[in-house]
N, C-alpha and C positions, 0 to 999 in steps of 0.2 A: 505493499500500499503507499508505504513512504516512497519506494522508487517511481511510484505513477503519479506520486504528488511533485516530486523532485522536475520528473519531465513535462510535467505538465507547465510547472512556476518556467523552467527551463523555453518551453516554446511560447510563453505570455513575455518573457525579458526580449527575444528574438523578433519577435511582432512588435514589441515597442521600442525599439530602437532603429530609428529609421536606415540607416545604413545599410544596417544588416538585413533586414527584412527589405530593403529595396534592392539589396545584392540577391539573396534567395529564393526571392518569391515575387516582386513587382518586376524588376527584369524581365527572367525568364516569360512571366504573362505577358506583361508588354512587348516581348519580341512577338510572341503568340498573335498577339492581337492585330499587330502591324500586318499580321502574312495573313490572315483571315478576314482583315477590314475591309469592307467592299466598296473597290472607288466609286469615287464621285467625279462626273467632270463639273466644270465651274458650272454651265447655267444647273447639272442639279442639285449642286450647291446651294444655287441661288433660290431654286425652285423649293428645295427642303427649309431656307430658311426664312421663306416667305409667310405673312400671316404668323399666328399664334394658336395658342391651345387654350382649350376650356372645359368640358365637362369629357369630352375624349381622352384625354390625360388621366383623369380619374379612373375611368373606365379600365382604361390601359394597363392602370399601374394595381390594380386588383382593390383600393380601398377608396371604392365612393362614398363621397358625402351624401347619402341622400338628403338628410335635413338640409342641410345648406341649399341644394339644387332646388329642392321643392319651396324653398321662396326665394327664387329670383322671379321677379315681377315680371306675366302673363305682356303678350304684346298689347296694344292697345292703340289709339286713334288720339290724335290732338281734334278741338273743334274744327279747325279747318279742313283736318284732314277727313273727318266724318262730313262736313258740310260740301266739300267736296264727289265723296264717295256719294250722298245722297243728290245730288244733284247733277254736275257734269258727267258724273258714271252713266248714269242711269239715261241721259238725253241722249250721250252717244250708241250705249248699249239698244237703245230702240231704234237708233238710225240704221242700222246693220243688218242687213241679209247677205247673208254667207255664200247662199247659192249663186245670188248675183253677183256679189264678189270676186269668187271663185268659177264658177262656168262659164258665166256670161260678159264678164269685164275682164277678167285677170288684175282686175287692179281696185282699191278702193275707192269710191265713187268723189269725185273732187268738194263734194260738199263734206263729206269725210276728213278728206285729207285737213281743208280748212278748218273744221271743227276743233280735230286735233292740237293744229296749230294755235288755236285763237283762246284753246283753253289751257296751253299749256303742259298738254299729256306728253311732249317728247322733254319737258325740263321738270319732270319728279324728284331730279338727283342735283339739280343744280339752288345752288342758294338765294337766296330772297335778295341780297345785295346785289345780281347780276340778274334780278327778275325772273326766277324762278321758282319752283314751289316749295324747294328744301324740306321735302315727305321723308317719312321714316321710311325703312325697310319694311315695317308693318302692313304701312299705307301702299307703297309700292306692289310688295307682293300680293294685297287684296285685291288692288285693281288691276293687277294683271289677270288675275287667276281669274276674276270674274270676266274680264272681256272673254280670255280666251272659252268659257261655257258658250258664247255667244256664237264668235268668230277664231279660229286660228291666226289666220291670216291678220286681222287686226290686231290680235294681241301679239302676232310678232314684231311688228312694227311700230307698236308702241313701247314692247320691250327693248329691243335694241340699243335705241340712244341713251336707256335708262340703265343699262347695264353695262360692261367693260366696251368704253370708247373715248372719244374726243372728250364729250362733255367731265365723265368720272378723272379720266386724266388730268385733263386742266384742271379739277377742281384739287387734285392730291400734288400735282408737280408744275402746273404753267405758272408762266414767269407772269408777275403784276401784268405787262405789257398786254401776254397773251391772253389774260383772264378778263382783261378789262374790254378787250376788242371781241373775242369770240364767244364769252356766255352768254352774256346779253342776246347776241345771235340766235345763238340755238337754243335761248330761253323762250325769243319769241317766235320761234320754226322760221326767222327769215331764211336761216342755213340749217340745211339737213344735214345730220352724220354718217359718217360710216365708216368700221375701220377692220384695214387690212390686216389680218395676221396669214393666213393658211394662203397654200397654192398648188401646183402640179405633183411638187416634191416634199411638201413638209403640210403636215397635218397635227397628228396628235404631237409629234417630234416639231414642235415649233422651234426647237432651236437649231433647227437644221435648214430653215430658211437659206435658199440663194441668191435672196435679192439684195441688191448691195446699192453702197452709197460710198463716191470716193471723194474724201475731203481734198478742196482744190481750188481754184480763182477762174472764177467770170462773171460774167454781165448778168447784172439785176437793175431795173429801173434805169437802164442807163450808166450803171455806175458798175467799176470793177469790183467785187468784193469776194472774200473767201466764203464759199458755199459746197454745198454736197452735188455732187452728177449721179442720178438715182436710176437703177434700173430696174423694174419689179414686172411680177407676172401672176396676178393671184387671181384666186376663184373661192367661190364658193361666201363671198360677201353680200352681208344683208344690208339693204338700202342703198350699195353702190349705185344701183340704176338710176336713182334719184338724187344721189346726196349732191351736195352743194362742197363738202369739205371733205377730206380725203383723211381718217387719220392711218399713216402707214408704217407697218413697222419691216426693218430692212440691218443688215449686217455692216456697221460702218468702219471703213478703214481709213487711215492717215500715211500714204505712202509717201511723200515728200516733208511729214513731220511738220505740218502746220499748227499741228494742233498741241506738239507734246513730243514724247520720244517713242509712243507706242504706236506702232503700227496698223495693230487690232483694236480697235475700241469695242468692238462687241456688238451685240443688239440694240438697235438704237429707235425710236420713235418721232414722228415728223408727223405735223398735220400739215396740208398742202390744198389750196380751194380748187377744185375739179376742173376750172377753167383756167387753170394756168398750163401754159404752151407744154403740150407733150403729154398731160392728162387724159387716159383715156378709161371714160367709163360708158355707161349704158347699153352694152347686151345685157342679156338675162338668161340665168336659169329659171329652171321651171322645177322647185323641188316640191315632187311627190304632190302635184297638180293645183301644188298653193299658190296663193295670189300673193302671197308679200313679197318686197322688191327682192333681187337676192340675184346674185352675178357678178359680173367680172370688172377688174381694171389693173390697165398694164400701163406700163412708162418705157420709154427707152430715151438713155443720154438725157434726162431732166434736169434741170438745173436749178436747185432752190437754195435759198439765203440759209446762212448757218442758223439764224436765231429763229429759224421754223421749228427748230428741233423742240420736243414739249418739255416746258423747263428749259431752254436754253442751251447754250454749249457745255455747259456744266452737266449737262445730264444726257449727253452723246456717253454712249457705252452702258446707259444705267435701264434701258428698256425692259431686258427680261427683267429685271426686280419689279420695275414698275407694274408689269404685265402680272406677274404673280400676284402682285400684293394685292392687286385690283380684283384679279379673276377670283382668288381666294373667297372674297364679298359675294361681286356678283354670281357667282356661280352657286351660292346657296338661294337666291331670289326668282330666278328669270325662269331656266327648266326645270324648278320643282313649281313655278306657279302655274305654268301649263298643263303640270304629270297633276298637282291638286284638283286643276279642272278639270279634269277626265274623271277624275273619283268620284265628284260632286256631281258631275252632270250625269254620269253613268248610274249613278246608285239611284236618284232621285228619277230618271225617266225610263231606268229596267226596273224600279219597282211598281211605277205607273202603268206600264207596260204590260208588266209580268202579270198583272189583276186584269188589264183590260182584254188583252187575247187569250179568249176562250177555246180550248178544246177539247173533246169529249164532254163537255157539258160543264168543265170547269175550268178557272183562272187558269195557265199556264204556270202560274207561280207555285197552286197546290204539288206541283209532281216534285217528286223529290230529286229526279235530275238537273230540272230547273234550280231546286232549292239551291243545290250545291254550288252551284257556280254564282246566284244570287249573291249564298253567302260569302262567298269568296270576294266579291264585289263590295259587300256593306263592311266586312270585317277588315279588308284593305283598305278601304276611303278611309279609314278611322285611322288608322297608322297613315298614310298618306297627310289628312292633316294635323295629324299628332306632330308629325317629322317637322312638317313646314312650318309651325307655329313655334315649335325649340329651337329651329333652326333661326329664324327670324329674331327669337330673343336673345340668342347669342349678339347677333347684329343688331341688335337693338339696345345692346349692352357696350357696344362699342367694342367688339373683337371681331378679329376677321379669322377666323378659325379654318384653316385650308384642309385639314382631313375632314373634319365636320362640313363641310361644302361638298368634298368630293365625295363621301358618303351621301349626302342628302341627291346630290345630281346624278348619282347612279343610281340609287336604289329606286328613288321618287320614280324618274323616269320609266325603269325599270317594270315596275308594280303599277303605271301608267297603262304601259302594254299589258300588262296580263291584265286588269281590269278595263281597257276596252276589247281584249280579243273576247273576255266572259259575256260582255254587254254584247255584243254583236253575235257569239253564239245564240247566245238567248234572244235577241231580236229577229235571227236568220234573215228572212226576206226582206222583212223591215229594214233591218240594217244595210242591205246590200244594194239595195235598188236608188241611184242618189236623184233627187229631185228636190224640190222644197219644201218636202215633207220629211227630209233624211235630217236628222239633228247629232249622230252617228259616225258616217260616211268618212266627210273630210277630217274628224278628228281621226279617225281610224289610220285613214291614207299617210297622215303627217305623225303621227306615233315615231315613224324610225327617225324625223328629222332631229327630235329630242336625243334619240340614242348617241346619233353621230355627233353632235357638235360639242365644243366647249370641253373636248375630250372624249374621243371615242369611250363608249361604255366599256369594253372589252378589257381596255390598257386600263381605264381608270380603276376598275376593279383588281387585274393581275400587278398592277404596280405600283398603283399612285395610294390609296388605301393602306394599306398594309407599311409600304414603304417608304410614304411620309412617317405615318403612324409610328413604325417600331423604332424611330429616332427623335421625332419630334414629342412624342407622348413620354417617352421613356424617360425616370428619372436620372438615369447616367448613361446610355449610350454616346446622347451627342456631344456632350462633353468628352467621352472615351473616343469618339472618336476624332476631336480637334486635337487633343493631347498627343493621337500616334501620329498624327500629319504635322504635328508641329515639327518644321525644320533645326528649332534649336529642342536637338535630343535630350538632354538634361534637365530642361527645364519641362517637355513632353512628360519625362517619366518622375517628376515630379507632381505635377498636376493629376497623371494618370494612380498614381500612389495613394493621392486622394481621396479617390475614386472607387479603388476597388474593393476596398473592403464594405465601406458602405453599399456596393452592389451585392458583392459574397452576402452580406446578411439579409440584403432586398431578396434575394432568389432562393436563400433558405426559408425565412420566414412565409413568402409563396408556397414554396412545397410542404412544407408542416402544415400550412391554412389549408393546402387543396385536400388534403389527405382527408385531414380532420374534416372539414363542410362536408366530402363525399361520404364518409362512416357514419354522420350523423344527420345526412339530407337537410345539412344548412339550420335546422332546427334553433341554435343556441344563436344562431347569428341577430344580428339589434335589427330591428325592422322601423323605421321613421311614425309608422301608421299601424294603428290595428284593424281589424278587420280582414276579409278573406284576400286580398290583396296584400297582406304581410309577408306572404308564402312566396309570392312573387318575386318582391326586394329578396330576400333571402337567397332565392334560387339565382338571382342576377347577381348578386354579391359573391355567391360560389362559383358562379362562371366568367368574372371578370380577374377574380385571382387565377382561376384556372388557365385565363387566356395571358397573364403576365408571367405565370411558369411557365408555359410551353413556348411563347416568342423570346423568354432569356436563354432558351435550351437551344432554340431554332437558329439563332443568331449567332451562338457561342459554336454550337457544331458544327453549322455549313458556312458562316459568314460570307465571303464575298458570293458563296455560290445560290445565297438564299434569292439573292435579287433575282438571278436567272431560273430558280426554280416557281417559279411566274403559279401553277396550278396551287403548289404549299401556301406561298405567301398570300391568295388571293382568298383561302378558305381561312385563315389567321383573319384578314382583311373584313373576312364575312362574321365573323364571330364579335370583332366593335361592333361594325356596322347595327347585328342584330341588338347590342345590349344596349345600345343607340338608340334604336327606335324603339324597344322597350322599353325603357327608362321614359322618352316621349309618351307613348300613351300612357304610363305612371300619373308624367306631371298633367296631361291634359284632363285626365279625369279627375283628378285631385282639382286643379285647377277650375273645372268647372260645376265640384261642391257634389261629385260623386254622385252624380244622374244615374239613379235608379234602369230607366230607357236603356241606361250604355252598359250594363252589368255583362250583356252578351257580346259584345262588340268588344270589350277591355278584355274578356275571360279568351274568346278566339285569338286575338291580337296575339297575347304574351302566353297563350300556349302555342301558336306559331310560331313564333319569336324562340322561343326555348328549345320548340326541336329541330329547328333550323340551328341552331348552336350545336345543340351534342350529335348534329350530322356532319355537321362541318370538320368537327373535333373526331369524329369515327372517320370521316376520309383522309385528313390528314393525318392520324394515327397509321392509318392503312396503308398511305403511301409515302412514307417519313422513309429515307435510306437506311438509317441506322436504325435495325428493328428494336435492339435493346432497348434504344431512348425511345425508342416507339413505346417499346412493351411498357418501360419505368412511366413514363406520362399518362399512360392510359390507366395503370394500377392507381397512383397518387389521385386521378381526378375523378375515376371513375372507379372508386375501389370495390363497390356492389352495384358496377353494373351503368349504360347510358340507358334510365328511365325516362326519358320525354319524348313524348307522343304527338301524333297530329290532332287538331281541336278535334272533339267529336262530332257526330251526325247532328247530334242537339243541336249545336250551335250554330252550324250552318242553317239548320231547318230555323229556327226563332230570331236570326237574322232576316233571314227571307221574308218570313210573317211581318217584322217589322218593319221591312223597307215598303210592304205594300198596306201598312194605315198611315191616315193621315193624321199625324200627330204631331206635337212637338217636338221630339225626337227625328222626325224625317226632316221635320225644318233644320234644326241647329246641324244637322248632318250634313245638308246640302245647302246651305246659307248662300255658298258662293254661284251656285247655279241661276243664272237669269231667265229667265219663262214670261211672257208675256201675256196677259189676260186677254186673247183675242184669238179664236177658233181658227183662225186660219193664219197664224203665225208657225211658224216651225215647232218653237215650245209649247205653246199656247193649249194646241188641237190633241197633244198628249196628256196635260196635268187636268184641262178643263174635263177630258170625257171620265179620268182617273174621277175625280171628285163629285163627277155627276155619277159613275157608278157606287160610287159608297154612297152617297147620299139614299140611291136607290135598291141598296144591296139587300133590304128586305122584300122590296119587290121581285129583285130577279130570281131571288130563293124561292117565292110562288109560283112564278113561273117555270123554274125547274121542277118543280113537286107534280105540278099542271102538264110537264112533256111525260112526265115516268106513267101517271096512271094514265095517259092519253088524250087529257082531253083538248089540247091540241097539238099539232103536228110538232116531231123535233127538228130543228134545226132553224128554223125560223129569224129571220132579223129584220129592224126595221119597220117601215107601215105594216107589213105583213105579219108581223111579230104582237104590233100592237093592235091591229085590225081581229088576229084571231081570239088574243085575249081579250077582247071587249064582246066579242063574237058569244066566248065561254063564259062571260062572265066573271072572268076571274080579275077585271079590275074595272073600276068606273072610270068615269068622264077624267075627272080630276087625275088618278093615275095614269091613264090613257095619255093625257097632255104630257106628263112628266118625262114618263115611260119614251115618247117620241123625240123628244127633245134631250135624249137619255141615248137613245138607239142612233140618233143621228150624230151626235160627236164620239160616240163608238166606232160607228162606222168608218170617219173619218180618220180616227186616230190610227184604226190598224190597216188602213189605205195605202197606197204607195202611188210614186207618181208614174205619170204614163204620158209618152211624148207622140205628136205626129212625126211619122217618119221623115219629112223631108225638114223639120227643126233640126233635127242631127246630123245632117248631110254634112261632110267637110269641106270645106272650098276647094273649088280646085287649085294646084301648084301655082298656075299662072295667075291666080287672082290672090294667091297670098303678099 
């Protein structure tokens, strides 16, 4: 025993004496860390350092502070924002006819363009001192979402100037002169902006753009000045065909040293009027038959003065950092707003259609196969809205969380696609026949647009979410990477030594905590609330700790190879994402006062997220190359097995029934969905039929019983049904009048559009 004590004391002394500890322990580990360190390019480093962390860091580190999280303020509107939403926004929505916009004009009507300019829809993010609205992320998200339930083309037109583009870049980085000149013009709509980043050879890898700018001397306004000779070829640029000012990203070079010693300055952003000599715009793309302006821009040997760089010459070469910092916020608003709109529209209209549309004498929403798809729509829409709100909460707090916004963009657009697919399956022929009565078709066609822009979803999932999360959210890894890459090896070793043993303690605590939580099913973990949701908080804390452990082991054992093991890293990214989405659901449930009508939706969502977390872990363990480590991790995290299951059938059925009831719950879950109280409107015809049938539900029950008794023939509708019911004395005159009006609405609601053949003929080529 004495020998053991002496050995322990000797080890403690060795650890306590810095020089000995560093020589025997830290230096070998430091050398190993440098070998396995994933290499970072300058653009990767800038992207990694862009933005900041928030709730994602707590989830990644395995110690989420639920109490503080639940106390964060929910998004809210200022009185000015609410007034705009109640008035200007509603006026705009009533002006939009999406079938006319897309199929007939392939453009917004001139009256709509004029109204958007007049009411400053393009200036929501521009400060009031420059004539803008200076709206919050909450108002921006709400407005874009609501427009998108009416017209995707109109929503994208409004969305783009209020996300990554000249307005935001000027606000954050512009010189005083640039702000004073451009921002009032952008706010008034006198100028329409676009931002050109992507090109034929540069998409998700925007850092590889081939477009160049050479610093040289040239003539501008009749004078010789130092400027930039630009060559670019860009595509997929929204608003480019109508833009009057072009934001341009390019690689800047200074071969003659006119600005200094650096020959390659890096990615730079400049602002160029589109009427400047050599600037070419106007040609249009047709993105999946949508009418929003999208097209190309190019220029050859276009000379611009140096002070057209956004931020002036001091910001030459800082464009990538500027883009990453702005994109990390904008990515959390624009495309997620479109996905939220898909959810709200699909839940409201599918619930109505599933009740109005009858087969075999019943609303189709009463069949379990249809209820399975409806449950997915309702449950997923609850997640979509919860995630939208939580990400806006972070942005309202002044955060720019790059990992969170990447998760939000990826998962919300993917869930929007799933919801739309389910809605189309239920609507069937009603969904696929385009025309003035179709409220799903254009949204269905546009869904892949959101999937591919602002970073293609495949790469966002496989490279960005965990790739950034592993370094940005980890308490030690980023600092260790900086120490390991320090050219001053001695200082790097000292810095690394200060971090190493804290990291070791962190890892051991996660291993022990994961194992104990697995053995006890996390029942001893403290929950911030009482009641049935408490068990979900406990399980999410358990999985948070498991993620921290697994991420550490993966990074340590695979090192730089983990970046190339995209399937593995994507699964860990999925765990982090589902933790975030589940926490969004819980926060919304608390923020809205634990509404009883939400119970089934919340249970569906949380069960779904835990199942997906468990599945991601299982697939990670099954494919992890070090089988011994995989087995050890599985034992530590799931010592008694993985018992997370899919949501039960009864939850799908309960959600489906809820979607077919005109209730406060339905209104709260679909408040973003615009509908017009007009039976001839694309949305009004379905909503009014649904309400009328609910009002007359007892009357339809009487008719159904009469059909079964043989008192009236089956399968009648409209005037024939009314006449037969009157003749059989099943209804009186008052009931017959109500039934007649209801049947007229119902028949209109289930109808689809048809066209005379000559109206669909394409123009002959010579007439085009």
